C-alpha positions, 0 to 999 in steps of 0.5 A, spaced: 506 493 459 503 498 454 497 493 452 494 496 458 495 503 457 487 504 456 487 502 464 493 504 466 493 512 464 487 514 467 489 510 474 496 513 473 492 520 474 488 518 480 494 516 483 498 522 481 492 526 485 493 522 491 500 522 491 501 529 490 498 531 497 501 525 501 508 527 498 508 534 500 504 533 507 509 527 509 515 532 508 511 537 512 510 532 518 518 530 517 520 537 518 524 536 511 523 541 505 517 540 501 521 539 495 524 532 498 517 529 498 516 530 491 523 527 489 521 521 493 514 520 490 518 521 483 523 516 484 518 512 487 514 512 481 519 512 475 525 508 478 522 503 483 516 502 479 521 500 473 525 496 477 520 492 481 516 486 480 510 488 483 504 490 477 500 494 482 504 497 487 506 504 488 512 507 492 513 514 495 515 517 501 511 513 507 508 517 513 510 511 518 517 514 517 515 521 518 517 521 526 524 517 525 525 522 519 523 528 524 528 526 530 534 524 525 534 531 522 535 534 529 539 529 532 544 528 526 545 536 525 541 538 519 538 535 513 544 534 509 547 529 514 540 525 514 541 524 507 547 520 508 543 515 512 538 515 507 543 513 502 546 508 507 539 505 508 538 504 501 545 500 501 543 496 507 536 494 503 540 492 497 544 487 502 537 485 505 535 483 498 541 479 496 541 475 502 533 474 500 530 477 506 524 478 502 521 471 505 519 475 511 513 478 508 510 471 507 510 470 514 504 475 516 497 471 517 492 473 512 488 476 518 493 481 520 494 483 513 487 485 512 487 488 519 492 492 516 488 494 510 482 496 514 486 500 519 489 504 514 483 505 511 480 508 518 486 512 519 485 515 512 478 517 513 479 520 520 485 524 518 482 527 512 476 529 515 479 535 518 482 537 511 475 536 508 472 541 512 477 546 512 480 545 519 487 543 521 490 541 514 497 539 518 494 533 522 492 529 515 499 527 514 501 525 521 498 518 521 500 516 528 494 516 534 499 521 538 500 527 533 507 531 533 503 537 535 500 534 542 493 532 539 491 526 537 486 523 532 480 524 536 482 531 539 482 534 532 475 531 530 472 534 536 476 541 534 472 541 527 466 543 531 465 551 530 471 551 525 468 549 519 470 553 513 464 554 508 468 554 502 473 548 503 467 544 506 462 546 500 467 544 494 469 538 499 462 535 499 460 536 492 467 533 490 465 527 494 458 526 492 460 527 485 466 521 486 460 517 489 455 518 483 461 517 478 463 510 481 456 507 482 452 510 476 456 514 471 461 509 470 456 504 468 453 508 463 458 509 458 466 507 457 467 515 457 466 515 464 471 509 465 476 513 461 475 519 465 476 518 472 471 521 477 477 524 481 480 528 475 473 531 474 473 533 481 480 536 481 478 540 475 472 542 478 476 544 485 480 549 481 474 552 477 471 553 484 477 556 487 478 561 481 471 563 481 470 564 489 477 567 490 475 574 492 468 572 495 468 574 503 465 567 505 467 562 500 474 564 498 479 558 500 485 561 504 492 559 502 493 554 508 487 550 505 490 549 498 496 545 495 503 548 496 508 546 491 514 550 491 514 555 485 521 556 482 522 563 478 527 560 473 531 553 472 537 555 477 532 556 482 529 549 480 536 546 481 537 549 488 531 546 491 535 539 490 539 538 497 545 533 497 548 529 502 554 531 506 558 525 506 563 527 511 558 525 516 559 518 514 564 517 520 558 519 525 555 512 528 549 516 529 548 516 522 549 508 521 544 507 526 539 511 523 541 508 516 539 501 519 533 504 522 531 506 516 533 500 512 529 495 517 523 500 518 522 501 510 523 494 508 518 491 513 513 496 511 514 495 504 514 487 505 507 488 508 505 493 503 507 488 498 503 482 501 497 487 502 497 489 495 497 482 492 491 481 496 487 486 493 490 485 486 484 482 482 489 479 477 492 475 483 499 477 481 505 475 486 510 480 487 517 477 488 519 480 495 527 480 494 527 483 487 522 489 491 527 490 496 533 491 491 528 496 487 527 499 494 534 500 496 536 502 489 530 508 489 533 510 496 540 511 494 538 515 488 533 519 493 538 520 498 543 522 493 539 528 490 535 530 497 529 526 497 525 522 503 526 515 504 521 511 500 517 505 501 511 501 497 505 505 500 498 501 500 494 508 500 497 509 493 497 502 491 490 501 493 488 507 489 491 504 483 487 498 484 481 501 485 482 506 479 483 500 474 491 500 474 493 493 471 501 494 470 507 497 473 506 502 467 501 506 471 506 507 477 511 509 472 506 514 469 504 517 476 512 518 477 512 522 470 506 526 472 509 528 478 515 530 475 512 534 469 507 538 473 512 540 478 516 543 473 511 546 468 504 547 472 506 548 479 502 555 479 496 551 477 497 545 482 497 550 487 489 552 485 487 545 488 483 545 494 486 540 499 478 539 501 478 536 494 483 531 495 481 529 501 474 527 498 478 522 494 482 520 499 476 519 503 473 514 498 480 510 498 479 509 505 472 507 505 474 502 500 479 499 504 475 499 510 468 497 508 463 495 513 462 488 510 469 486 511 468 486 518 462 482 518 466 477 513 472 477 518 467 475 524 464 470 520 470 466 519 471 465 526 475 467 532 481 465 530 481 470 524 477 475 527 481 476 533 488 478 530 484 482 525 480 486 530 487 487 534 491 489 528 485 494 526 485 497 533 492 497 534 493 501 528 488 506 529 490 507 537 498 507 536 501 506 529 502 502 523 508 497 525 506 497 533 499 495 530 501 490 526 506 487 531 500 486 536 496 483 531 502 478 529 503 477 536 496 475 537 496 471 531 502 467 533 498 465 540 492 463 536 496 458 531 501 455 537 494 453 540 494 448 534 501 444 533 503 444 526 508 440 522 511 440 515 506 443 510 507 438 504 512 434 500 512 433 493 512 426 489 513 426 481 510 420 479 512 421 471 513 425 465 509 421 460 504 424 455 508 431 455 505 432 462 509 433 468 505 429 473 506 431 480 503 429 487 503 434 493 501 431 499 499 436 505 501 434 512 496 433 518 496 440 520 497 446 515 498 453 518 499 460 515 507 459 517 507 454 511 504 459 506 511 461 503 513 454 502 506 452 498 506 459 494 513 458 492 512 450 490 505 452 486 509 458 483 515 454 480 510 449 477 512 448 469 506 449 464 502 443 462 503 440 469 498 435 472 497 437 479 494 432 484 493 435 491 492 430 497 488 432 503 486 425 505 490 425 511 490 433 513 485 434 519 487 442 519 487 447 513 488 454 515 484 459 511 490 462 508 492 456 505 485 455 502 486 462 499 492 461 496 489 455 493 483 459 491 488 464 487 492 459 484 486 457 480 487 463 476 494 462 475 493 454 473 488 456 467 493 461 464 499 456 465 495 450 462 495 446 469 490 441 471 488 440 478 485 434 482 483 435 489 483 428 493 480 429 500 475 425 505 470 430 502 471 427 495 475 427 489 474 433 484 478 435 477 479 442 476 475 445 481 472 452 480 473 454 487 476 451 493 472 455 498 466 452 495 469 445 495 470 446 503 463 448 504 460 454 501 462 459 506 470 459 508 472 457 515 478 460 518 481 454 520 478 448 516 477 441 520 477 436 514 476 430 519 
């Protein structure tokens, strides 16, 4: 794990700066103590990060649960009663993991996962713009379209006009330009600029700007546009920030209903984020989903026991980790320790960071998730990929994460049901001569994204030194998701000394460099091989 320290340490610092305002903002939006968000972030980094099988996934409090938490705290009669539901929710997640419910994550089509990433990217951009200009800092953490305060995503944008604050806007613009310059130019000039990440530099610059301008009549930044970490006066005051569950409420049926809701929603969001983070992982690692549920369940039990919010894997932090060069779970664990150390040792320094500076970092993260080129690429893949993708994006932007994904999945299922499907494949072991396992995988006549989990499982279980023949002679319909799995497997095959032979009506090729190129240069969403 420590062999990638040079990559993981800078990435952990960036993830820390992304996670810090999210932990505080989500706690604020949830109607919970601010410290509860930090607890969840610390547990999500250190505990869940250590137990998880994901190399680049980052866990913490999730904005998608904020409305559930806000409602539950009031309905259950207080935060201590709500914490009982968090603990029980973690126990239920452990049961999900033991029952191997993680397989559900494999049954979401690639187009919906990409739509989820893009939709979240757009939401980040839209929600951070007010913070960037120093207006309505609370809206940044309410990721649903219809916000708790009665407004919506676009009404907040229109309200910025006439309410721009010069200080936050100036340092926000400077920070954004510097991050772009650092990413596009300076990082290619010297390894020093790769080691020292642009987001760290702009945070330092933001603190200096605040100190210099704090008495300026025009450029000073008010307290409500700064990071607001609780500052304990002594060790006793710090310990008093922790809350503990009131287990006498365990007999309340509403507590159990809330616990099951938390477990279900948190597990689903985690599985979706696992699929999405694996999709953007440059090393093409495959996260064991059942182990992830066990890790998340353990994290939620511990978080609930000491006063933290519910935890899920979160794509915003995970994508920031990937974009910053994180290679292993060490970056996730380190970001958790950075949160812990900073809230103990330097809370006053953290409170000198302007929110507009952190907004500039999140704007870049959002843009990289929702690049215009992705829309063009998805459109080029054909309507069977484009329609579920765009429906998911629009659904997330105008409703919320889970409802948007549900819409996209519904459309994806309708599209797939237009094409009949059969079993995906069968395996035939020919012999074990010459030290090589010779295995033949014959794909069925029609293979769709529903077959993704089965094929992925078979490919991952192949032993080293295998000779794998993939027979597509009788395959007439091959979904783009399966082509992507085969494309990603090329990387793993080289690591495990697996030789590939592809047999189809288009020809026979040994150890193809790219399945996408083999199937006609440009990938097509649903390939007709006949």
